[in-house]
C-alpha positions as CSV (number, residue, x, y, z in Angstrom):
1,M,0.0,0.0,0.0
2,K,1.4,3.3,-1.0
3,I,0.0,6.8,-0.6
4,E,1.7,9.3,-2.7
5,T,2.4,12.7,-1.3
6,Q,3.8,15.9,-3.0
7,T,4.7,17.8,0.1
8,L,8.0,19.1,-1.3
9,Q,6.5,20.5,-4.5
10,A,3.5,22.2,-2.9
11,D,3.5,25.0,-0.5
12,P,2.3,23.3,2.7
13,V,0.9,26.4,4.3
14,P,-0.3,29.8,3.1
15,R,2.4,32.5,3.4
16,L,2.0,34.8,6.3
17,G,0.5,38.1,5.1
18,A,-0.5,36.8,1.7
19,W,-4.1,37.4,1.0
20,S,-4.5,34.3,-1.1
21,L,-7.8,32.5,-1.7
22,R,-6.7,29.8,0.7
23,T,-6.0,32.4,3.4
24,V,-9.4,34.0,2.9
25,I,-11.2,30.6,3.0
26,T,-9.3,29.7,6.2
27,I,-10.4,32.9,7.9
28,V,-14.0,32.3,6.8
29,I,-13.9,28.7,8.1
30,F,-12.8,29.9,11.6
31,M,-15.4,32.7,11.6
32,L,-18.1,30.2,10.8
33,F,-16.8,28.0,13.6
34,L,-17.0,31.0,15.9
35,L,-20.6,31.6,14.9
36,V,-21.7,28.0,15.6
37,P,-22.3,28.5,19.4
38,V,-24.1,31.8,18.8
39,Y,-26.4,30.2,16.3
40,A,-26.9,27.2,18.6
41,M,-27.9,29.4,21.4
42,Q,-30.3,31.5,19.3
43,T,-32.0,28.5,17.9
44,D,-31.8,26.3,21.0
45,S,-29.9,23.6,19.1
46,P,-27.6,21.8,21.5
47,Y,-27.1,18.9,19.1
48,L,-25.6,21.3,16.5
49,L,-23.0,22.4,19.0
50,I,-22.2,18.8,19.8
51,Q,-21.9,17.9,16.2
52,F,-19.5,20.7,15.4
53,S,-17.5,19.8,18.6
54,R,-17.1,16.4,17.1
55,I,-15.8,18.0,13.9
56,L,-13.2,20.0,15.8
57,V,-12.2,16.8,17.8
58,F,-11.6,14.7,14.7
59,G,-10.1,17.7,12.8
60,L,-7.5,17.9,15.6
61,A,-6.9,14.2,15.4
62,A,-6.6,14.3,11.6
63,L,-4.1,17.2,12.0
64,G,-2.0,14.8,14.1
65,L,-2.2,11.9,11.7
66,N,-1.4,14.3,8.8
67,L,1.9,15.3,10.4
68,A,3.0,11.6,10.2
69,L,1.2,10.6,7.0
70,G,1.3,13.8,4.9
71,Y,4.7,15.2,5.8
72,G,6.5,12.1,7.1
73,G,5.1,9.5,4.7
74,M,4.2,7.2,7.6
75,V,1.0,5.4,6.8
76,S,-0.3,4.5,10.3
77,F,-3.3,2.4,10.8
78,G,-3.0,2.8,14.6
79,H,-3.4,6.4,15.4
80,A,-6.9,5.9,16.8
81,M,-5.2,4.1,19.6
82,Y,-3.9,7.5,20.9
83,I,-7.4,8.9,20.8
84,G,-8.4,6.1,23.1
85,I,-5.4,6.6,25.3
86,G,-6.3,10.2,25.8
87,A,-9.9,9.4,26.6
88,Y,-9.0,6.6,29.1
89,C,-6.5,8.9,30.9
90,V,-9.4,11.2,31.6
91,A,-11.9,8.4,32.4
92,I,-9.7,6.3,34.7
93,S,-8.3,9.3,36.7
94,S,-11.9,10.6,37.1
95,H,-12.9,7.1,38.2
96,Y,-10.6,7.4,41.1
97,G,-11.9,10.9,42.0
98,Y,-9.2,13.1,40.3
99,D,-11.0,15.8,38.3
100,N,-8.2,18.3,37.9
101,G,-8.0,19.2,34.2
102,L,-4.3,20.0,34.3
103,L,-3.6,16.6,35.9
104,H,-5.6,15.0,33.1
105,L,-3.6,16.9,30.4
106,A,-0.3,15.9,32.1
107,L,-1.4,12.3,32.2
108,V,-2.5,12.4,28.5
109,G,0.8,13.9,27.5
110,G,3.0,11.6,29.6
111,V,1.2,8.3,28.9
112,T,1.0,9.0,25.2
113,A,4.8,9.8,25.0
114,L,5.6,6.6,27.0
115,V,3.5,4.5,24.5
116,A,4.3,6.4,21.2
117,A,8.0,6.5,21.6
118,P,8.7,2.7,21.8
119,V,5.9,2.0,19.2
120,G,7.4,4.5,16.8
121,W,10.9,3.3,17.5
122,V,9.9,-0.3,16.6
123,A,7.6,0.6,13.6
124,L,10.0,3.1,12.0
125,R,12.7,0.5,11.6
126,T,10.4,-0.9,8.8
127,R,8.8,0.6,5.8
128,N,5.6,0.4,3.7
129,I,3.4,-2.6,4.4
130,A,5.5,-3.7,7.4
131,F,5.0,-0.3,9.1
132,I,1.3,-0.4,8.4
133,M,1.0,-3.9,9.9
134,I,3.0,-3.1,13.0
135,T,1.0,0.0,13.8
136,L,-2.2,-1.9,13.2
137,A,-1.2,-4.9,15.3
138,L,-0.1,-2.7,18.3
139,A,-3.2,-0.6,18.1
140,Q,-5.3,-3.8,18.2
141,M,-3.3,-5.0,21.2
142,F,-4.3,-1.8,23.1
143,Y,-7.9,-2.2,21.9
144,F,-8.2,-5.7,23.3
145,L,-6.4,-4.5,26.5
146,A,-9.2,-1.9,26.9
147,V,-11.8,-4.6,26.3
148,G,-10.2,-6.8,28.9
149,L,-10.2,-4.1,31.6
150,K,-13.4,-5.3,33.2
151,Q,-12.9,-3.0,36.2
152,F,-13.1,-0.1,33.8
153,G,-16.1,-1.2,31.9
154,G,-14.5,-3.6,29.5
155,D,-16.1,-3.6,26.0
156,E,-19.1,-1.6,27.3
157,G,-16.8,1.4,28.1
158,L,-16.4,3.6,31.1
159,P,-18.8,6.5,31.9
160,I,-17.1,9.6,33.3
161,R,-19.0,11.0,36.3
162,Q,-16.8,14.0,36.9
163,L,-15.4,15.9,33.9
164,S,-12.2,17.9,33.8
165,H,-12.6,21.0,35.9
166,F,-10.4,24.0,35.0
167,G,-10.8,27.2,33.0
168,A,-13.3,26.8,30.2
169,L,-13.9,23.1,30.8
170,T,-16.4,23.4,33.6
171,G,-19.2,21.2,32.2
172,S,-20.4,23.9,29.7
173,N,-20.8,22.7,26.2
174,I,-20.0,26.2,24.9
175,G,-16.9,26.5,27.1
176,L,-15.7,23.1,25.8
177,Y,-16.4,24.1,22.2
178,L,-14.4,27.3,22.5
179,A,-11.5,25.5,24.3
180,L,-11.5,23.0,21.4
181,L,-11.5,25.8,18.8
182,A,-8.7,27.6,20.5
183,T,-6.7,24.4,20.8
184,L,-7.2,23.7,17.1
185,G,-6.1,27.2,16.1
186,L,-3.0,27.0,18.3
187,S,-2.2,23.6,16.9
188,L,-2.4,24.9,13.4
189,L,0.0,27.8,14.2
190,V,2.4,25.4,15.9
191,L,2.3,23.0,13.0
192,Q,2.8,25.8,10.6
193,R,6.1,26.8,12.3
194,V,7.2,23.1,12.6
195,I,6.6,22.4,8.9
196,R,8.4,25.6,7.8
197,S,11.4,24.9,10.1
198,R,14.5,22.9,9.3
199,F,12.9,20.0,11.1
200,G,9.9,20.1,8.7
201,L,12.1,20.4,5.7
202,I,14.1,17.3,6.7
203,L,11.0,15.4,7.6
204,R,9.5,16.0,4.1
205,A,12.8,15.2,2.5
206,T,12.8,11.8,4.3
207,S,9.4,11.1,3.0
208,A,10.5,11.9,-0.6
209,D,13.8,10.1,-0.6
210,E,15.3,8.7,2.6
211,R,18.4,7.5,0.9
212,R,19.4,11.0,-0.2
213,V,18.9,12.3,3.4
214,R,21.3,9.6,4.6
215,A,23.7,10.5,1.9
216,V,24.2,14.0,3.2
217,G,25.0,12.7,6.7
218,T,21.6,13.2,8.4
219,S,19.9,10.3,10.2
220,P,16.2,10.4,9.4
221,L,15.1,8.1,12.3
222,G,15.2,10.7,15.0
223,Y,13.2,13.2,12.9
224,R,10.6,10.7,12.0
225,L,10.3,9.4,15.6
226,V,9.8,13.0,16.9
227,A,7.2,13.6,14.2
228,Y,5.4,10.3,15.1
229,V,5.3,11.2,18.8
230,L,4.0,14.7,18.1
231,S,1.3,13.4,15.8
232,A,0.3,10.9,18.6
233,E,0.2,13.7,21.2
234,L,-2.3,15.6,19.0
235,C,-4.5,12.5,18.6
236,A,-4.4,11.9,22.4
237,L,-5.3,15.6,23.0
238,A,-8.3,15.0,20.7
239,G,-9.2,12.0,22.8
240,Y,-9.0,14.1,25.9
241,F,-11.6,16.5,24.4
242,L,-13.7,13.6,23.1
243,A,-13.9,12.1,26.6
244,N,-15.0,15.5,28.0
245,L,-17.5,15.9,25.2
246,T,-19.2,12.5,25.5
247,A,-18.5,11.9,29.2
248,F,-17.5,8.4,28.2
249,A,-14.4,6.4,27.2
250,S,-14.8,3.3,25.0
251,P,-12.6,0.7,23.4
252,A,-14.3,1.6,20.1
253,Y,-12.3,4.8,20.0
254,M,-9.2,2.6,19.4
255,A,-10.7,0.3,16.8
256,W,-8.8,-0.1,13.5
257,T,-11.9,1.2,11.7
258,A,-11.5,4.5,13.6
259,S,-7.9,4.7,12.3
260,G,-9.2,4.0,8.8
261,E,-11.7,6.9,9.1
262,L,-8.9,9.2,10.2
263,I,-7.0,8.3,7.1
264,I,-10.1,8.9,4.9
265,M,-10.5,12.4,6.5
266,V,-6.9,13.3,5.7
267,L,-7.2,12.0,2.1
268,L,-10.5,13.7,1.7
269,G,-9.2,17.1,2.8
270,G,-5.7,16.9,1.3
271,V,-2.6,14.9,2.3
272,G,0.3,17.2,3.2
273,T,-1.8,20.4,3.5
274,L,-2.1,22.3,6.7
275,I,-5.8,22.9,7.1
276,G,-6.9,20.2,4.7
277,P,-7.4,17.5,7.4
278,V,-9.8,19.8,9.2
279,V,-11.8,20.3,6.0
280,G,-11.7,16.6,5.4
281,A,-13.0,15.9,8.9
282,A,-15.8,18.4,8.5
283,A,-16.8,17.0,5.0
284,F,-16.7,13.4,6.3
285,L,-18.8,14.0,9.4
286,L,-21.3,16.4,7.7
287,L,-21.7,14.0,4.8
288,E,-22.2,11.1,7.2
289,E,-24.8,13.1,9.1
290,G,-26.7,14.2,6.0
291,L,-26.9,10.8,4.5
292,K,-28.0,9.2,7.8
293,A,-31.0,11.7,7.7
294,L,-31.9,10.5,4.2
295,T,-31.6,6.7,4.5
296,D,-30.7,3.9,6.8
297,H,-28.4,2.5,4.0
298,W,-26.2,5.6,3.9
299,L,-23.0,3.6,3.7
300,I,-23.9,2.4,0.3
301,I,-24.0,6.0,-0.9
302,M,-21.1,7.4,1.2
303,G,-18.5,4.8,0.1
304,P,-18.7,5.5,-3.7
305,L,-18.9,9.2,-3.0
306,I,-15.7,9.2,-1.1
307,I,-14.0,7.0,-3.8
308,L,-15.1,9.5,-6.5
309,I,-13.8,12.5,-4.6
310,V,-10.4,10.8,-3.9
311,L,-10.1,9.7,-7.6
312,F,-11.0,13.0,-9.2
313,L,-9.5,15.3,-6.6
314,R,-6.1,13.7,-6.2
315,N,-5.0,16.4,-3.8
316,G,-8.2,16.4,-1.8
317,L,-10.8,19.1,-1.3
318,W,-8.3,21.7,0.0
319,G,-5.8,20.8,-2.8
320,A,-8.5,21.7,-5.3
321,V,-8.5,25.3,-4.0
322,S,-6.2,27.5,-6.1
323,D,-3.8,29.6,-4.1
324,H,-3.1,32.7,-6.3
325,P,-2.2,35.8,-4.2
326,R,-5.0,38.4,-4.0
327,G,-2.7,41.0,-2.5
328,R,0.9,41.8,-1.6
329,H,2.9,39.6,0.8
């Protein structure tokens, strides 16, 4: 299995100060996200707020996967595992009466690093199908581990009685949504800097031709491992928010099908583009919701639609947007 990326040829992020079409659309997208809670309050539509919160959660997770897949060429079928780890860090600590949000975040970051570093170290010593199978196998191992934890709900999952309590996360859906949106925006800014840095250049170079990177005296393993761990941390952070959103942690969050959906979101939005995975997550979840409202057999329609989009828009929905400057840099 090979997913082609053109991250070195394409500008991965809009240039700062360039009023390009992509820049304008990005601003419009975030303005629309900001208007969602206002509209939800005016129309008394709490479900709308929850739906768009899910879009932000999976947009954040897709951003994380895209760092590994789009810029590092690492096709991981196990990144949903980190969403589950983030959710269970919140659920298990809450189960024992610890509801401090900062503690939850510290646990999410620490546990994810402890898992992702050795997983990445093992998997990155292989390439292509072997890498895919290792990430899939290890993710399934954690899935069955969660199923086997009967004291924490087993395959039925673990309800969270006391959500994270600090700052905006005080049980308010609007507060949670705004914290999510702020986290997504900050993550985009950080990733922009990372991708434009020397680290990002070397990471993209290893994806294009690892042998040439070695030939100039640079070992790609360290760069790829750091990128893998960073991508895992973003997915775990999405799991942290998902647990607070649903007040629940489930082994289903770690299933290989969830990892497959993340890959589809990245492909749908645009592999190796900055905001493309967010667009892909929104398109995937809104399309799913719309088709579910039309028919019980929505998967029969959704599958071919996604295939057609990926076939005819090889660079995804965001890649189809031209980026000609509308003003001076």
